N, C-alpha and C positions, 0 to 999 in steps of 0.2 A: 266525080265532085270535087273540089278542092277541100285541103285540108285546114280545118278552121283554126283562128289564127288566136294564141293564148299570149298575157304575159310574161314579160322574159322572168326565170326564177329567179326569186328572191326579190322581185320588184314588184309588190302589191297595190293591187287597186280598191280605194279606198268609198266604199259603198254608200249611197243616201244617208242612211241611219246614223253608221258610224260616222261619215264626215259631218256629220251633224257635232255630233260628242266632240270632233277634235275642235270644230269651232269654237262650240261651248267651252271646251279648256283653251286654246288660242285668246281666248275673250280674258279668262280668270288669269292667263299671264300676262299679256298686256295691262289689263290695268293693274298688276302685279311690280312691273316694270315700268308703268309711268309714275306709281307714289315712291320710286325711288332717284327721281331723275333722269330715267335713260330714255333714249332718242333711237329711234328705229333709222337702221341702215338696211339697202338691200344691194348684193352686190352679183355678178354674173356665176351660172352654173359653172361654165368651162372659162379655165382660167392657163396661162401655158404652164407649161410642165414645170420648168424650171423653179417656180415661184414654190412649190410644195418639196422640191428636189432638196431646195435652199433652208426653208424652214423647218419643216420637219425633221430631216435628215435622211443621207443615201441609205443608213444599213437600217432603216427600220424597216418592222415589217410594212408598215402601211406604202413606203417607195417601196420595198424592195418585190412584191407579192400583191397589194390590196388594190392597186389606182388601177381607174379603166383610164387609161393612157392612149393616141392615137399619133397620127401625123395628117392633117390638114391639106386635102388634096388640093386646095384651090392657091396656099403658099408654102409650101412645105413647113408651116412651123409643128412642133409638138403640144400637143394640148391635152389637157386631163381634167374629167369631170372630179369636180372638188370632194375631196375625203373629207374635209373638215372645214371650219370656218374663220377660224383666229387667223392665218396667213392670207388669206383675202380679206380680210376685215383691216388687217396692218398697212396692205399694199396699197387699198382705195385709201388709206386715211393718208399714206405719204403721196400717193400722187394727185389727188385733190387739196393739199397742203391742209389739211385738218385741225394737225396741230398746232398750229402758226399761232403763238400767243394764247392758246387755252388746252386744259385739255378737255378727251371726251367723256361722256358715259354714251355707249353705245349697243343696241340690241339688235339681233337678227334673226329669222327664223326661214327654214326650206329644206330642199333634198340634200342628202350627201348621198355619194358611192363609194363601194368599196368592193370591190372583185375577191369575194371570200364564199365559201359554201356557206347558204343561207340554214338558219335554223331558228326556231324560237326566240326571238327578242335581238337578233342579228341578221341582219338583211343586205342584202346587195344596195337597193337604193332603202337610204333609213332617213328620219328627220330630224334635225337636231334645231333647239331654242339655243342660240351664246349669246355671251355676255359678253362685251371686252370695255375695260375703262383704261384709257392711252392716257400717259403722262401724270399717272398718280403716283408718287412716292411713298415709304413708310408703310406699314403692315396696319392700317387702319382701315384703306380700300380692302385689304385680301379677307379680313375680318368682314367688312360689309359684305362683302360674297358670299361667304359660309351662313351670315345671320340674314342675307336676303332669301337664298336655298331654305332655312328652317322655317320664315316666314311663308314662305309657297306651300310647305311640305301641311303646317298647320291648315292653311288653307281650303289648299285639296283634304285634308282627314286625313293624310298620310300614315300609316304604323309600319312600326320595327323598319324603319329609316335611322341609320345608325351614322356617324360623322368621323373617319377618319380623318388625320393628318399627319407631315412631314414638312421637314425643310431638308432640298437637296444643295441648300449650300451659294457659292460662288462660283465659277468655271475652274479658278483657280483650286478652288476648295475640292470641286471634283475631279480636278485631274489628278489631286494628289490620293486622294481616294481610291480612284479606278487604278492607278497605279498597285499600290495596296490587293485591291479586288483581283489584281489578276495573277498576283504574285500568291495569292492566297488560292487561288482555283486552279491555277496548274499543277499545285499539289495534289488537286482531285479531279485533273484531266480527263481521265482514264471512268470515273463515276458520272462524268455529264452525258447528257442525253445529245439528239443530233443539235437539236436548238441553243444549245447549251454551249456545243464543241463550236457552233458556227458563229455565236454571240461571243464567246472569248475574247479575241485581241480587235472586234469593233464595237461591242455595245454591252461591256459587261456587265452592266447595270440594271439589264434587262431580267438577266439571269436571276437576279434577286427575286423578281416578280415571276415567278416561274409557278406553275399548278402541279408540276411531278413529284407527288408524293414520296419518291424515291431520291429526290434532290433535298427536299427540306429539312433533314438536319445538318446538311453541308451550309443550306444557304442561311440556316438558324447561326450558324457559327462564324460564318463571313463578319469579316470589318466592317464596321457601321459606319455610315458617311455622318454620323453626329458625332464620332470621336474626331472629325479633321473639320469642323466648324471653328471659325477663327469668331473673334469678339462681335463685330459691325452684323455676323448672319444669326448670331446665337442671340443678339438684342432683340434683330427683325423679329424674327421665331418667336420671343419672349414676350415681345410686343401683339402679336396676334391672340395668344394666350390669355393675357391678362383679358384682353375686351372680351372675347370669347368666357369666360370665368365669371367676366361682371354681368355678362348677361346671363348666365344660369345656363350654358350649353353646353350639355356633356359632350366631350372628344374621347377618342383614344390615340395615341401617337404612337405610327406603324410605321418601324424604320424600315420596311421594306415595299413601302408606296413611292413606285420613282416614276410612276406614267410613263406612257410609251412614245412620248416626242420629244426628241433632242431640245425644243428653245425652253422649256422648262427651267427657272432657278428656285433656289429660297422656297418660299409656301407652296405647298402642291396639298390639294384635298382631295378624298371622294365621298361620297354619300351611296353607301352601300343598304341593300336589303335583302334577307333568307327568304323572301315572300318568292322569287324569279328564278328560283332556281341555281344553274352557272350563272346566268347573264343578271348576276345582284347590281351592278352599278348604273346608277341613274341619274348622277351628278358626276363630273369630274373636272379639276381647274387647278390654277392657279398662279404664279408669276413666274413672268416673261421676259426680262428687262433688256435683254441682247437682243429681241426680233426685229424691234423697229429699227435697228443701227444695220443689222444683218440682213435686211433686205433694202437696204440704199437710204434710209430715211437719217434723219438729225437724231442720235442716242436720246431715247428718251424710256423710261419705265414705263411700264404694264403689268396686266393681270385681268383673267379673268377664267370664264367657266362656260359648260355647254353641256348641256342634258339631253338625253335620247329619248321623242316623242315615245315613239312604239312604246319605251319602256316604262315608262311614266304612267302612261293611261292605263296598260296592264295592272298594274299598283293600283292607280287608282282606283280600276274597276274590282279587282282585288279587295279593296277596304270599302267597298260598299259606293262610292261614286259613280254618279250616272248624270246625264245629261238630259233636263227637260225635252220634250217629242217638240217639236217647233210644227206650229200649228195654227191656220190663219184664221183668221175670225170671222169668215164668212165663206162658205162656199154659192157660190150663187147658179142656180139653176134655172133654166128658159127653155122655150118649146113655142115655135111658130119663128115665122120671117121678122115680122114688126116685133117679137120678143126678143130675139137675138141681138138686132140693132139697139133695142134701149138695154139690152145687158151689158151690153160692152160701154155704153155710154153712163151706166149707174155704177159700175165696175171702177170706171177712171176716177168715176168724184169720189167715192169711198177710198180710193189711194190717194185721191188726191189731199184727202182730209185726215190722212195719216193710218188708215184700215188697211190691213192685210187681205187682200183677198183672191178665192182660186176661182176662174171661172170658166164653167164647166165647156170642153171643146169636143168636138166628135159628137153630138147628135146621141140621141136615145133617149129612151119615156123617159116621163118624170118619175116613173117607179126607178127606173136603173140611175137616173141620176141623184136620186133622194140616198138610195145605196153608196152612190160616190160621195156625196156630202157627209152620209156618217162615218167610212171610213175616213174621210181627211182628218176626224178629228174637230171642228171647226165649230162651235159652241151654236153656232148661228145657221140659215139657210135662207138668203133671198130667193124667192118661187117667182120668176117672168112669165105668161105668160100673153096671149095675145089681147086678153081681155084688160088684163092689168094694163098692158103698155097702151093700150087704146088711153086706158082712163090716167094714164101719168102717175099709175102708184106701182107697190110691190104687196107681196107679203112674206113678213119677216116670220120666219117658224122657228123657235128653239127648237135643239138637235140634244141636249143633254140633262133640262131639268124639267122636260114636261111640260113645261109651260103654252100657253095659249096663241094660236098662230093671229099675227094680226096687220089689218093692211093699213100702209103707210105711205102717202106721198112720195114720190120720188126726189122730190128737193128738200125735207126733212127726215131724208131717212138717214144721214150721218148724225144728227142731234139725237136721233130716235135708239140709233144702233150705241151710240155713245152713253145714254141713260141706261141700257137693257145690259150691257157688260159689264158696269158698273155694279147695279145690282143681283148679276149671274156673282160677278167675284164679290160681292159682301153675303150672299149666302154662301157661298163656299169658304166663309172664312179669312178670304185672299188680303183681305186689309180689315 
């Protein structure tokens, strides 16, 4: 016997009931994005490896340890399964001249990949919804992104979600802070853990983001980037805060919030929750004004954010959110050769007028078919036997409210069904 094949660890199947919840969630998200004027873009899952090395940074954890990279045997290209979406979106905007003469508000969703140890809320294939605003300068777009998120959390009924913000300033300001930070950390080099010592001269800013409890006193006393910000960076950050305050949105300035990707500058933010354990960040983003030029385009300001779908869904369900089960309007039951042929015609006629119809397939007695009809959740069954088929009629049987079964001509079934469904909704208080 051959061994049963299973999915790759950390890359999960999304089964029908769960997938319906995902689709309901995605519908909410699409409506929310459209209400802010964002348009969809879809990028390939596989990109050239240099794209991510150049955008994310060669000494980041993602590039050093977490990317699924390989050499294409066909032509020797070095390719990578995308670990995030911003670099791909910017590459597409440059390649197709999307920024010519106008800024763009874009969004995307789909799978991302990181080769790391799977754990709850952290998978090797995970899904993100990303939002990018390309070509917008000033603090207003930063604030719009933050306020957008706040509205979505409200739409979803999420609880215990808090906003943290920071400013990373300009590249020159970060360079001055980096020099001071390295000088300070060198004094504590022997106390740094393995990650800290590895990052000391390559990416010291990430040491400030350590979760190691033994290093908290050291990083708390480290030079703060805010002390190195110039007038323009401070003005930009104040502008963001003014809009947030005007909107009545509470936030906390977290001087240790640095983000794990090299392309960020100025405003960065995270939405965090205490309800998901260690994986508490559900959404993060910020400004990345240098990335378009870094990837070969004409310099342009940019900002964006991404949210993890798995974590958001977990929090939504933790807060009582759920999707209503999708059920057909009708389950069509039939027995006999003539009835089966009529059933296909009736099913297509109903679908043609907008009804969702499940047509029984696979044979079986009326009793077994009615069990399937009841289990489908449909409010009505349409029953066709050979005698109904011969008469050009069907039987319409209510499955939920105990109403009377009636015989209906096939050609008037759509109108009759529409009336009965409307009556059923009124009885349930739905309208």
